C-alpha positions in Angstrom: -49.2 13.7 -184.3 -52.3 15.5 -182.8 -52.5 13.0 -180.0 -48.7 13.5 -179.3 -49.2 17.3 -179.2 -52.1 17.1 -176.9 -50.2 14.8 -174.7 -47.3 17.2 -174.5 -49.6 20.0 -173.6 -51.2 18.0 -170.8 -47.8 17.0 -169.5 -46.6 20.5 -169.5 -49.7 21.8 -167.8 -49.4 19.1 -165.3 -45.7 20.0 -164.6 -46.7 23.7 -164.2 -49.3 23.1 -161.7 -47.3 20.6 -159.8 -44.3 22.8 -159.7 -46.3 25.7 -158.3 -47.5 23.4 -155.4 -44.2 21.8 -154.9 -42.6 25.0 -154.0 -45.2 25.8 -151.5 -45.2 22.2 -150.2 -41.5 22.2 -150.0 -41.7 25.2 -147.7 -44.3 23.5 -145.7 -42.4 20.4 -145.3 -39.2 22.4 -144.3 -40.9 24.4 -141.7 -42.7 21.2 -140.4 -39.3 19.5 -140.1 -38.0 22.4 -138.1 -41.0 22.1 -135.9 -40.4 18.5 -135.3 -36.6 19.0 -134.7 -37.5 21.6 -132.0 -40.0 19.4 -130.4 -37.6 16.5 -130.1 -35.0 19.0 -128.7 -37.2 20.2 -125.9 -39.2 17.0 -125.3 -36.8 14.2 -126.3 -37.9 10.8 -127.6 -39.6 9.6 -124.4 -42.8 9.2 -122.5 -43.8 12.9 -122.8 -43.3 12.9 -126.5 -45.2 9.6 -126.9 -48.2 11.1 -124.9 -48.2 14.3 -126.9 -47.8 12.4 -130.2 -50.8 10.1 -129.5 -53.0 13.0 -128.3 -52.1 15.0 -131.3 -53.2 12.2 -133.5 -56.6 11.8 -131.9 -58.2 15.0 -133.7 -57.2 13.7 -137.1 -58.4 10.2 -136.3 -61.9 11.5 -135.3 -61.9 13.9 -138.3 -61.0 11.1 -140.7 -63.6 8.8 -139.3 -66.5 11.3 -139.6 -65.7 13.6 -142.4 -62.0 14.1 -143.4 -61.6 10.9 -145.2 -64.8 11.4 -147.2 -63.8 15.0 -148.1 -60.2 14.1 -149.3 -61.3 11.1 -151.2 -64.5 12.0 -152.9 -65.2 15.7 -152.6 -63.2 16.6 -155.6 -65.0 14.3 -158.0 -68.4 15.3 -156.8 -67.6 19.0 -156.8 -66.2 18.7 -160.4 -69.3 17.1 -161.5 -71.5 19.8 -159.9 -69.2 22.5 -161.4 -69.7 20.9 -164.8 -73.4 21.5 -164.6 -72.7 25.1 -164.2 -71.2 27.8 -161.8 -74.3 28.2 -159.8 -74.8 24.5 -159.3 -71.2 24.1 -158.1 -71.5 27.0 -155.7 -74.7 25.8 -154.2 -73.3 22.3 -153.8 -70.2 23.8 -152.1 -72.4 25.8 -149.6 -74.4 22.8 -148.8 -71.2 20.7 -148.1 -69.9 23.5 -145.9 -73.2 23.7 -143.9 -73.6 20.0 -143.4 -70.0 19.4 -142.8 -69.7 22.2 -140.3 -72.7 20.9 -138.2 -71.3 17.3 -138.2 -67.8 18.5 -137.2 -69.3 20.5 -134.2 -71.2 17.6 -133.0 -68.2 15.3 -133.5 -65.9 17.6 -131.6 -68.2 17.9 -128.5 -68.6 14.0 -128.3 -64.8 13.5 -128.8 -63.9 15.9 -126.0 -66.4 14.1 -123.6 -64.9 10.7 -124.7 -61.1 11.7 -124.4 -60.3 9.1 -121.8 -62.0 6.4 -123.8 -60.1 7.4 -126.9 -56.9 7.3 -125.0 -57.6 3.9 -123.6 -58.5 2.6 -127.1 -55.2 3.7 -128.8 -52.8 3.0 -126.0 -54.2 -0.4 -124.5 -53.3 -1.8 -121.2 -49.7 -2.9 -122.1 -48.3 0.5 -123.2 -45.3 2.3 -121.8 -46.8 5.7 -122.6 -48.6 7.7 -119.9 -52.4 7.4 -120.4 -53.3 10.4 -117.9 -50.9 12.7 -119.6 -52.1 11.6 -123.1 -55.7 12.3 -122.0 -54.7 15.8 -120.6 -53.2 16.7 -124.0 -56.3 15.3 -125.7 -58.6 17.7 -124.0 -56.6 20.6 -125.3 -56.1 19.2 -128.8 -59.4 17.5 -129.7 -61.3 20.9 -130.3 -59.1 21.2 -133.4 -61.4 18.5 -135.1 -63.5 21.4 -136.5 -60.4 23.0 -138.0 -59.2 19.9 -139.5 -62.4 19.0 -141.2 -63.1 22.5 -142.5 -59.6 22.8 -143.7 -60.0 19.7 -145.8 -63.3 20.7 -147.2 -62.1 24.2 -148.1 -59.0 22.8 -149.8 -61.3 20.6 -152.1 -63.4 23.6 -152.9 -60.4 25.8 -153.7 -58.8 23.1 -155.9 -61.9 22.7 -157.9 -62.1 26.5 -158.4 -58.5 26.4 -159.7 -56.8 27.6 -156.6 -53.8 25.5 -155.7 -51.3 27.7 -154.1 -53.1 28.8 -151.0 -53.9 25.3 -149.7 -50.3 24.4 -150.3 -49.0 27.5 -148.4 -51.6 27.3 -145.5 -49.7 24.6 -143.5 -46.6 26.8 -143.4 -48.6 29.2 -141.2 -49.5 26.2 -139.0 -45.9 25.2 -138.7 -44.8 28.7 -137.8 -47.4 28.8 -135.1 -46.2 25.4 -133.7 -42.6 26.7 -133.9 -43.5 29.7 -131.9 -45.3 27.5 -129.5 -42.1 25.4 -128.9 -40.0 28.4 -128.4 -42.5 29.7 -125.9 -42.6 26.2 -124.2 -38.7 26.3 -123.8 -38.9 29.8 -122.2 -41.7 29.0 -119.7 -40.3 27.8 -116.3 -41.2 24.4 -114.9 -41.8 21.0 -116.4 -44.6 18.8 -117.4 -45.4 16.5 -114.5 -46.3 12.9 -115.4 -46.7 11.7 -111.8 -49.2 13.1 -111.1 -50.4 14.8 -114.1 -51.5 18.4 -113.4 -53.8 19.8 -116.1 -53.0 23.5 -115.2 -49.3 23.4 -115.7 -48.2 26.2 -117.8 -45.9 24.1 -120.1 -48.7 21.6 -120.8 -51.2 24.4 -121.6 -48.7 26.2 -123.8 -47.9 23.1 -125.8 -51.5 21.9 -126.2 -53.3 25.3 -126.9 -50.4 26.4 -129.2 -50.7 23.3 -131.3 -54.4 23.7 -131.6 -54.0 27.4 -132.7 -51.7 26.2 -135.5 -54.5 24.3 -137.2 -57.0 27.1 -136.6 -54.6 29.6 -138.3 -54.3 27.2 -141.3 -58.1 27.1 -141.7 -58.4 30.8 -141.4 -56.0 31.3 -144.3 -58.1 29.2 -146.5 -61.3 31.0 -145.5 -59.8 34.2 -146.6 -58.5 32.7 -149.9 -61.9 31.3 -150.6 -63.6 34.7 -150.1 -61.0 36.3 -152.3 -61.8 33.9 -155.1 -65.4 35.3 -155.3 -67.1 32.6 -153.2 -69.7 33.9 -150.8 -70.9 31.5 -148.2 -74.6 31.1 -147.3 -76.1 28.6 -145.1 -77.6 25.8 -147.3 -80.0 23.6 -145.2 -82.4 20.9 -146.0 -82.3 17.8 -148.2 -80.1 18.0 -151.2 -80.8 15.6 -154.1 -77.1 14.8 -154.3 -77.2 13.6 -150.7 -77.9 10.1 -151.7 -75.1 10.1 -154.1 -72.8 11.6 -151.6 -74.0 9.2 -148.9 -73.5 6.1 -151.0 -69.9 7.0 -151.6 -69.4 8.2 -148.0 -70.5 5.0 -146.4 -67.7 3.0 -148.3 -65.2 5.8 -147.5 -66.2 5.8 -143.8 -65.7 2.0 -143.8 -62.3 2.5 -145.5 -61.3 5.0 -142.8 -62.6 2.6 -140.0 -60.3 -0.1 -141.4 -57.4 2.3 -141.6 -57.9 3.5 -138.1 -58.2 -0.1 -136.8 -54.8 -0.7 -138.4 -53.4 2.4 -136.6 -54.8 1.2 -133.3 -52.8 -2.1 -133.8 -49.7 -0.2 -134.8 -49.9 2.2 -131.8 -50.5 -0.5 -129.4 -47.8 -2.8 -130.7 -45.4 0.1 -130.9 -46.3 1.3 -127.4 -44.9 -2.0 -126.0 -41.5 -1.1 -127.2 -38.9 1.0 -125.4 -40.2 4.5 -124.2 -40.5 6.8 -127.1 -41.3 4.2 -129.6 -44.6 5.7 -130.5 -43.0 9.1 -131.2 -40.2 7.5 -133.1 -42.6 5.7 -135.3 -44.5 9.0 -136.0 -41.5 10.9 -136.8 -40.1 8.2 -139.1 -43.4 8.1 -140.9 -43.7 11.9 -141.1 -40.1 12.2 -142.4 -40.7 9.5 -145.0 -43.7 11.4 -146.3 -41.7 14.6 -147.0 -40.8 13.6 -150.6 -44.3 12.4 -151.2 -45.7 15.6 -149.6 -43.6 17.8 -151.8 -43.8 15.9 -155.2 -46.4 13.1 -154.9 -49.3 15.3 -153.3 -48.5 18.1 -155.7 -48.7 15.7 -158.7 -51.9 14.0 -157.4 -53.6 17.3 -156.6 -53.0 18.7 -160.2 -53.8 15.3 -161.7 -57.0 14.5 -159.9 -59.3 17.0 -161.6 -58.2 15.9 -165.0 -58.8 12.1 -164.0 -62.1 13.1 -162.6 -63.1 15.0 -165.7 -62.0 12.0 -167.9 -64.0 9.5 -165.8 -67.0 11.7 -165.8 -66.9 11.9 -169.7 -66.2 8.2 -169.8 -63.0 9.0 -171.8 -61.1 5.9 -171.1 -58.0 6.7 -173.3 -57.4 10.0 -171.4 -58.1 8.3 -168.0 -55.5 5.7 -168.6 -53.0 8.0 -170.1 -53.2 10.3 -167.1 -53.1 7.4 -164.7 -50.1 5.8 -166.3 -48.4 9.1 -166.5 -49.0 9.7 -162.8 -47.6 6.2 -161.9 -44.5 6.7 -164.0 -43.8 10.3 -162.7 -44.3 9.2 -159.1 -41.8 6.5 -159.5 -39.2 8.7 -161.3 -39.4 11.5 -159.2 -39.7 9.8 -155.8 -37.5 6.7 -156.2 -34.1 8.6 -155.8 -35.3 10.6 -152.8 -36.7 7.5 -151.1 -33.5 5.7 -151.8 -31.6 8.7 -150.3 -33.7 8.3 -147.1 -32.8 4.6 -147.0 -29.0 5.1 -147.2 -28.9 8.3 -145.3 -31.7 7.7 -142.6 -29.2 7.2 -139.8 -27.1 10.2 -140.5 -30.1 12.4 -141.1 -31.6 11.4 -137.8 -28.4 11.8 -135.8 -27.7 15.2 -137.4 -31.2 16.7 -136.6 -32.7 14.7 -133.7 -29.8 14.0 -131.3 -30.0 17.6 -129.9 -31.2 19.0 -126.5 -33.3 16.4 -124.6 -32.7 13.6 -127.2 -29.5 11.5 -127.6 -27.5 9.7 -130.3 -28.9 6.2 -129.4 -32.5 7.4 -129.8 -31.7 9.3 -133.0 -30.0 6.2 -134.3 -33.1 4.2 -133.8 -35.1 6.8 -135.5 -32.8 6.5 -138.5 -33.3 2.9 -138.8 -37.0 3.4 -138.6 -36.9 6.1 -141.3 -35.0 3.8 -143.7 -37.6 1.1 -143.3 -40.5 3.7 -143.9 -38.7 5.1 -146.9 -38.9 1.8 -148.7 -42.7 2.2 -148.9 -42.7 5.8 -150.3 -43.1 4.9 -154.1 -45.6 2.0 -153.5 -47.6 4.4 -151.2 -47.7 7.1 -153.8 -48.7 4.7 -156.5 -51.4 3.2 -154.2 -52.8 6.7 -153.4 -53.1 7.5 -157.2 -54.9 4.2 -157.8 -57.4 4.7 -155.0 -58.1 8.3 -156.2 -58.7 6.9 -159.8 -61.4 4.5 -158.4 -63.0 7.4 -156.5 -63.1 9.4 -159.7 -65.0 6.5 -161.4 -67.6 6.8 -158.6 -66.2 3.5 -157.1 -65.6 3.8 -153.3 -66.0 0.0 -152.8 -62.9 -1.2 -154.3 -60.5 1.1 -152.5 -62.1 -0.1 -149.2 -61.3 -3.8 -150.1 -57.8 -2.9 -151.2 -57.3 -1.2 -147.8 -58.6 -4.3 -146.0 -56.0 -6.3 -147.7 -53.3 -3.8 -146.7 -54.3 -3.5 -143.1 -54.6 -7.4 -142.7 -51.1 -7.9 -144.0 -49.8 -5.0 -141.9 -51.4 -6.1 -138.7 -50.3 -9.6 -139.2 -46.8 -8.6 -139.7 -46.9 -6.2 -136.6 -47.8 -9.0 -134.3 -45.2 -11.2 -135.9 -42.7 -8.5 -135.1 -44.0 -8.2 -131.5 -43.5 -11.9 -131.0 -40.0 -12.1 -132.4 -38.3 -8.7 -132.0 -36.7 -7.1 -129.0 -38.5 -4.1 -127.6 -35.8 -1.6 -128.8 -36.1 -3.0 -132.3 -39.9 -3.1 -132.3 -40.5 0.4 -133.9 -38.2 -0.6 -136.9 -40.1 -3.9 -137.5 -43.5 -2.1 -137.3 -42.2 0.6 -139.8 -41.1 -2.2 -142.2 -44.5 -3.8 -141.9 -46.2 -0.6 -142.9 -44.0 -0.4 -146.0 -44.6 -4.0 -147.0 -48.3 -3.4 -146.9 -48.1 -0.6 -149.4 -46.2 -2.9 -151.9 -49.1 -5.4 -151.5 -51.6 -2.6 -152.0 -49.9 -1.2 -155.2 -50.0 -4.8 -156.8 -53.7 -5.3 -155.8 -54.6 -1.9 -157.1 -53.0 -2.4 -160.5 -54.7 -5.9 -160.8 -58.2 -4.4 -160.0 -57.8 -1.5 -162.3 -56.8 -3.7 -165.2 -60.0 -5.8 -164.5 -62.1 -2.6 -164.4 -60.9 -0.5 -167.3 -58.8 -2.9 -169.4 -55.2 -2.4 -170.6 -53.3 0.1 -168.5 -50.2 0.5 -170.4 -48.5 -1.7 -167.8 -45.5 -2.4 -169.9 -44.5 1.3 -170.3 -45.2 1.7 -166.6 -42.9 -1.2 -165.6 -40.2 0.2 -167.9 -40.3 3.5 -166.2 -40.2 2.0 -162.8 -37.4 -0.2 -164.0 -35.4 2.7 -165.2 -35.9 4.4 -161.8 -34.7 1.4 -160.0 -31.6 0.9 -162.1 -30.5 4.5 -161.9 -31.3 4.8 -158.1 -29.3 1.6 -157.4 -26.3 3.0 -159.3 -26.5 6.2 -157.4 -26.7 4.5 -153.9 -23.8 2.2 -154.7 -21.6 5.3 -155.7 -22.8 7.2 -152.6 -22.0 4.2 -150.1 -18.5 3.9 -151.7 -17.9 7.6 -151.5 -18.8 7.7 -147.8 -16.6 4.6 -147.1 -13.8 6.4 -148.8 -14.1 9.6 -146.8 -14.2 7.6 -143.5 -11.1 5.6 -144.5 -9.2 8.8 -145.4 -10.2 10.8 -142.4 -10.9 8.2 -139.7 -13.4 8.7 -136.8 -15.0 12.2 -136.8 -17.4 11.8 -133.9 -21.1 11.0 -134.1 -22.4 14.5 -135.1 -19.6 15.4 -137.6 -19.8 12.0 -139.2 -23.4 12.3 -139.6 -23.4 15.7 -141.2 -20.5 14.7 -143.6 -22.3 11.5 -144.6 -25.6 13.2 -145.0 -24.1 15.8 -147.4 -22.3 13.2 -149.4 -25.2 10.9 -149.7 -27.4 13.8 -150.7 -25.2 15.0 -153.4 -24.1 11.7 -154.9 -27.5 9.8 -154.7 -29.6 12.5 -156.1 -27.0 13.8 -158.6 -26.1 10.4 -160.0 -29.5 9.0 -160.0 -31.2 11.9 -161.8 -28.2 12.1 -164.2 -28.6 8.4 -165.0 -32.2 8.9 -165.6 -31.4 11.7 -168.0 -28.9 9.5 -169.9 -31.6 6.8 -170.0 -33.8 9.4 -171.5 -36.6 8.9 -169.1 -39.6 10.7 -170.7 -41.2 11.3 -167.4 -38.4 13.8 -166.7 -39.0 16.1 -169.6 -42.2 18.0 -168.4 -40.3 18.9 -165.1 -37.1 19.7 -166.8 -38.8 22.0 -169.2 -40.6 23.7 -166.5 -37.3 24.2 -164.6 -35.5 25.5 -167.6 -38.2 28.1 -168.2 -38.1 29.3 -164.5 -34.2 29.7 -164.8 -34.5 31.5 -168.1 -36.9 34.0 -166.4 
C-alpha cells in the first residue's frame, strides 16, 4: 500500500511538472508553426527555401558536434550529482561549465564562419539541386548563432536542475516571435533574393539571415535573466576541475554519438537534395511538424522525468529507476500515439491547409503532407528511444547510446540509398522520411534489449500492454475518422482543394483524438490518470 501511495505521488508530481511545461511548449510549437507557415508563404518550397534551410541547420550541427549534444545528454546527470554534494558544489560546477563551454563555443564559432563554404559543400554534395552559393551566403549570417545555441542548451540544463522548468520552455516563444517579425519585414522590403548571381548585400538576404540569428540570441538572453533571478551569480571558473576527467569520459562517447548522427544527416541531406527542388525544405518541415507532439508532450515528460531517473541511478535504486522508465515509456505511447496517428491520416489536409499559400502551391504542399505522414509513424518509437538513451546517460553510460545510434544510422542510410536507387525524384523525400521513421523503430527495440541486459527485468509485459491499448484505441479512432471524411465527401461532393483540406482536417482532428482518448479511457489505461487528474484540478480552479 505504501509503495502504491508513493507511486501515485510520483505520478501526480510528474503530471504537474509535465503539464506546466506542456502549456509553454504548446505555445512555442504553435508560434513555431506560424513562423514556418509564413516562411513557406514568402519563400515557397523551392531552391531559396532549400538554401535557407540547410544554412539554418549548420549552426545547430556545429553546436551539437562540439558541445550541444554533450550538454543536452549528460549535463543534467552530472549537475544533479554535483548538486547532491551541496549547493556550493553545484554552483561551482555550473560556473565551470559555463566558463569552459563559452570559450569552446567562441572558438568553434570563429572556425565555423571561416569554414562556411566547406560546410556547405559537405552537406550539399556535388549532385544537389540546391544553390551552394546562396547557402553559403546564408551560412555566413547564421553561423555566429552557434554561441547562443550552445549557451541556451547549457543554461536550460542548469535551470532544470535548479527546479526552474517554465522559462526554458517559454524562451523559444520569444525566438519564434522574432522570426515571425523577421518574415513580415522580409515581405515588406522591396526586391528579391538573387540566386544567379548571389549578392551578399541584398536587403532581403540580410533581413532573413540577421533576423533569424537575432531570434536565438533573444532566446538565450531570456534564460540568462531567469538564471540570475533564481539567485545564481556567474563568476569565471578557470583551471583544471577534478570532474573534468569524468565529464571528458562521457563527452568523448557523446561527441562520437553526435558525429554518427551528423554523418546520417549528411546522407539524408545529400540524398534528399537530389530530389525535385524544394525537397530538402520539405523534409525539414515534415520532420519539424512531426516533432510538434513530441515537443509538447514528450519533451515535457522527459524533462520532468530525467532528474528523477538521474537521482535513482545515482542512489542505485533499481526499483525506482525501472518504475520511472516504464512509466515514461507507457505515458509516451498513450499520449503520443493518437496524435501521431492524426498526423498520418491528416498529413495531406494539414499541409494543403497551411502550406499552399503565397509562393507555395497545392502540389508542393501535397508532397509535404505525404512526407509528414511518413515522419509521424516514427514519433512514438523516437520518444521511447530518446527516453532509453537518457536512461543510459543517467547510469553514467555514454557508450551504449552511441552503439544504438550507430545501428539506427546504418539502417537509415542504407534505406535512404535504396530509396535513391528505386524512387522517382518527386517521391524521394517521402521515402527518405519513411527511412528515418523505420530507423527509430529499430532503435527502440535495440534500446529495450540493451536495458534488459543491463538492469534486468523492465516490466516489459505491462509496457507492451500499454502500447497495445494505445494502438487498438488509435486504430479504432482512425477508422471512424476515415469513414466520417468519406461520408462528408460523398454527401457534399467536391469542395475544392483548400476547403476540402480544412473540412477533412477538422473532422480528422475531432474524431481521431476524441474517439482514441475516449477508447483509452474506456480501456482504463492507467497512464491517463495522472494527466486527467491534473486537468480536472485546473478546470476546478
